[in-house]
C-alpha positions as CSV (number, residue, x, y, z in Angstrom):
1,X,-108.0,17.2,-92.8
2,X,-105.4,19.6,-94.0
3,X,-101.8,21.0,-92.6
4,X,-100.0,23.8,-94.5
5,X,-96.1,24.8,-93.2
6,X,-95.9,28.5,-93.6
7,X,-92.4,30.7,-93.4
8,X,-92.9,34.3,-93.8
9,X,-90.6,37.4,-93.5
10,X,-90.4,39.6,-90.8
11,X,-88.7,42.0,-93.2
12,X,-91.6,42.6,-94.8
13,X,-94.2,45.4,-93.8
14,X,-97.7,43.4,-93.4
15,X,-95.1,40.4,-91.5
16,X,-94.4,42.7,-89.3
17,X,-97.8,44.2,-88.6
18,X,-99.5,40.3,-88.3
19,X,-96.9,39.0,-85.5
20,X,-98.0,42.3,-83.8
21,X,-101.4,41.8,-84.0
22,X,-103.0,38.1,-84.1
23,X,-106.3,39.3,-84.9
24,X,-104.3,40.8,-88.0
25,X,-102.7,37.8,-88.6
26,X,-106.0,35.5,-88.8
27,X,-107.1,38.1,-91.2
28,X,-104.2,37.8,-93.2
29,X,-105.1,33.7,-93.4
30,X,-108.6,33.9,-93.6
31,X,-108.2,34.9,-97.5
32,X,-107.4,31.5,-97.7
33,X,-110.7,29.8,-96.5
34,X,-113.1,32.4,-98.2
35,X,-114.6,31.5,-101.6
36,X,-115.1,35.3,-102.8
37,X,-115.2,38.0,-101.1
38,X,-117.7,38.3,-99.5
39,X,-118.2,34.5,-98.0
40,X,-116.9,34.0,-94.6
41,X,-114.4,32.2,-94.7
42,X,-113.7,28.3,-93.9
43,X,-113.1,27.0,-90.4
44,X,-108.8,26.5,-89.9
45,X,-107.0,27.4,-86.9
46,X,-103.1,28.4,-86.6
47,X,-100.7,28.1,-84.4
48,X,-97.1,30.8,-84.6
49,X,-94.2,27.9,-83.8
50,X,-91.4,30.4,-84.0
51,X,-91.4,33.7,-84.4
52,X,-88.6,36.2,-86.2
53,X,-87.5,36.9,-82.5
54,X,-86.1,33.4,-82.6
55,X,-84.7,33.2,-86.2
56,X,-84.5,35.2,-89.4
57,X,-88.1,34.2,-90.0
58,X,-91.4,33.2,-88.4
59,X,-93.1,29.6,-89.3
60,X,-97.5,29.3,-88.8
61,X,-98.8,25.9,-89.0
62,X,-101.8,26.0,-90.1
63,X,-105.0,22.6,-89.7
64,X,-108.4,23.0,-92.3
65,X,-111.4,21.1,-92.7
66,X,-110.9,22.2,-96.4
67,X,-107.6,22.7,-98.4
68,X,-106.5,26.2,-98.1
69,X,-106.1,28.1,-101.8
70,X,-103.0,30.4,-100.8
71,X,-102.6,31.7,-103.8
72,X,-103.4,35.3,-102.4
73,X,-100.6,35.0,-100.2
74,X,-98.4,33.9,-102.8
75,X,-98.9,36.6,-104.7
76,X,-98.2,39.4,-102.3
77,X,-94.9,39.9,-103.2
78,X,-92.0,39.1,-100.1
79,X,-94.6,38.1,-97.4
80,X,-93.7,34.5,-97.5
81,X,-90.4,33.0,-97.7
82,X,-92.6,29.1,-97.9
83,X,-95.3,27.7,-98.2
84,X,-96.4,24.0,-98.3
85,X,-99.7,24.2,-98.5
86,X,-102.7,21.4,-98.0
87,X,-101.0,17.9,-97.1
88,X,-103.6,15.6,-96.3
89,X,-104.2,14.0,-93.0
90,X,-106.6,10.8,-92.3
91,X,-107.7,11.2,-88.5
92,X,-109.2,8.4,-88.9
93,X,-106.3,6.7,-90.1
94,X,-104.0,8.5,-87.4
95,X,-106.5,8.7,-84.1
96,X,-106.9,4.9,-83.0
97,X,-108.5,3.8,-79.5
98,X,-105.4,3.3,-76.8
99,X,-102.9,4.5,-79.7
100,X,-100.3,6.9,-77.9
101,X,-99.4,10.1,-78.9
102,X,-97.0,12.8,-78.8
103,X,-98.7,15.9,-78.6
104,X,-98.1,19.9,-78.9
105,X,-101.1,22.9,-78.1
106,X,-100.7,26.2,-77.7
107,X,-104.1,27.0,-75.3
108,X,-105.5,29.7,-73.2
109,X,-106.1,27.7,-70.5
110,X,-109.2,29.3,-68.4
111,X,-111.7,28.7,-65.1
112,X,-115.1,30.3,-64.7
113,X,-116.4,32.1,-61.6
114,X,-119.8,33.8,-61.5
115,X,-119.8,33.7,-64.9
116,X,-116.9,35.4,-65.8
117,X,-113.9,34.0,-67.4
118,X,-110.7,34.1,-66.3
119,X,-107.3,33.2,-67.3
120,X,-104.9,30.8,-64.9
121,X,-101.3,32.0,-64.6
122,X,-99.9,29.5,-61.9
123,X,-98.6,25.8,-64.1
124,X,-100.0,24.0,-61.6
125,X,-103.8,25.3,-62.7
126,X,-102.8,25.1,-66.4
127,X,-101.7,21.8,-65.9
128,X,-105.3,21.6,-63.8
129,X,-107.3,22.7,-66.6
130,X,-105.4,20.5,-69.9
131,X,-106.1,17.4,-67.4
132,X,-110.0,18.4,-67.4
133,X,-109.7,19.2,-71.0
134,X,-108.6,15.6,-71.6
135,X,-111.6,13.6,-70.0
136,X,-114.2,15.6,-71.9
137,X,-112.0,15.1,-75.1
138,X,-111.0,11.5,-75.3
139,X,-108.0,11.3,-74.1
140,X,-105.6,10.9,-70.9
141,X,-102.5,13.1,-70.8
142,X,-99.8,10.3,-70.0
143,X,-97.6,13.4,-69.3
144,X,-97.3,17.1,-70.2
145,X,-94.6,19.8,-69.4
146,X,-95.7,23.6,-70.1
147,X,-93.1,24.7,-71.7
148,X,-94.1,28.1,-72.1
149,X,-96.9,30.5,-70.7
150,X,-96.9,34.5,-71.9
151,X,-100.0,36.8,-72.0
152,X,-100.6,38.0,-75.9
153,X,-102.4,40.9,-76.6
154,X,-104.0,43.3,-79.5
155,X,-106.6,45.3,-81.0
156,X,-110.0,44.1,-81.5
157,X,-110.5,45.1,-85.1
158,X,-114.2,46.2,-84.4
159,X,-114.1,48.1,-81.4
160,X,-109.8,48.9,-81.2
161,X,-110.3,47.6,-77.6
162,X,-107.3,46.0,-76.1
163,X,-107.5,42.3,-75.1
164,X,-105.5,40.3,-73.5
165,X,-104.9,36.7,-73.2
166,X,-103.3,34.6,-71.1
167,X,-101.8,31.1,-73.0
168,X,-99.9,28.2,-72.6
169,X,-98.0,25.9,-74.8
170,X,-98.3,22.1,-73.5
171,X,-96.2,19.3,-74.9
172,X,-96.3,16.0,-73.5
173,X,-97.9,12.3,-74.5
174,X,-101.7,10.8,-74.3
175,X,-103.3,7.9,-75.3
176,X,-106.7,8.2,-77.2
177,X,-109.4,6.4,-74.9
178,X,-112.6,8.1,-77.1
179,X,-111.0,8.4,-80.9
180,X,-114.3,10.4,-81.9
181,X,-114.1,12.9,-79.7
182,X,-110.1,13.1,-80.7
183,X,-110.8,13.3,-83.3
184,X,-113.3,16.3,-83.2
185,X,-110.9,18.0,-80.4
186,X,-108.1,17.9,-83.4
187,X,-110.7,19.4,-85.5
188,X,-112.0,21.7,-83.7
189,X,-110.0,22.9,-80.9
190,X,-109.2,22.8,-77.9
191,X,-110.8,26.3,-75.1
192,X,-111.0,29.5,-76.4
193,X,-108.7,32.4,-78.7
194,X,-108.9,30.2,-82.0
195,X,-108.8,33.3,-83.6
196,X,-105.2,33.8,-81.8
197,X,-103.8,31.6,-83.0
198,X,-104.4,29.1,-79.8
199,X,-106.1,25.8,-79.8
200,X,-104.6,23.9,-82.0
201,X,-104.0,20.1,-80.9
202,X,-100.8,18.3,-82.9
203,X,-100.1,15.0,-82.5
204,X,-98.1,13.1,-83.7
205,X,-97.8,8.8,-83.4
206,X,-95.4,7.5,-81.1
207,X,-92.2,4.9,-81.6
């Protein structure tokens, strides 16, 4: 697995466009994972760590199974202030049974009723969703807070239809109960909305 950290310049017009529409951000990042112009990109996850509204730059974390080729973004003068690309992470070594980790996750907590999916808004419902995910994905939540909650809006490129997703940012501690399932969850992400920068579960060993 590989991690990349991108610092973008919000003065660049395409950065402003991408920050304003998460579909566009996903399409821009996908250029680093497509073998050629006619092939579909390899799977990757991403998360906006800080936006231009927080500081003078926007920071993205990008995770992928295959290493990224960041040359297309490096060649787009002024788009990125810094690209720290392709830091290798050995999940087999990192994720061990009964080990404890700090985690960060921005996700789309939902519930399905009568075949339709609804975004969860209340904090207790969102934390319950996280506990349900943990049972399925091989970990136990030892403690977590909802650090942020927002509604994300973007236009789908193919239809131009405006779509809204509910997101929640979780931070806390977890314990690995099934290392294999937890590794898979880290690789594939949790929940829906992955093209929107949701679902990336970041973990670091607790000391």
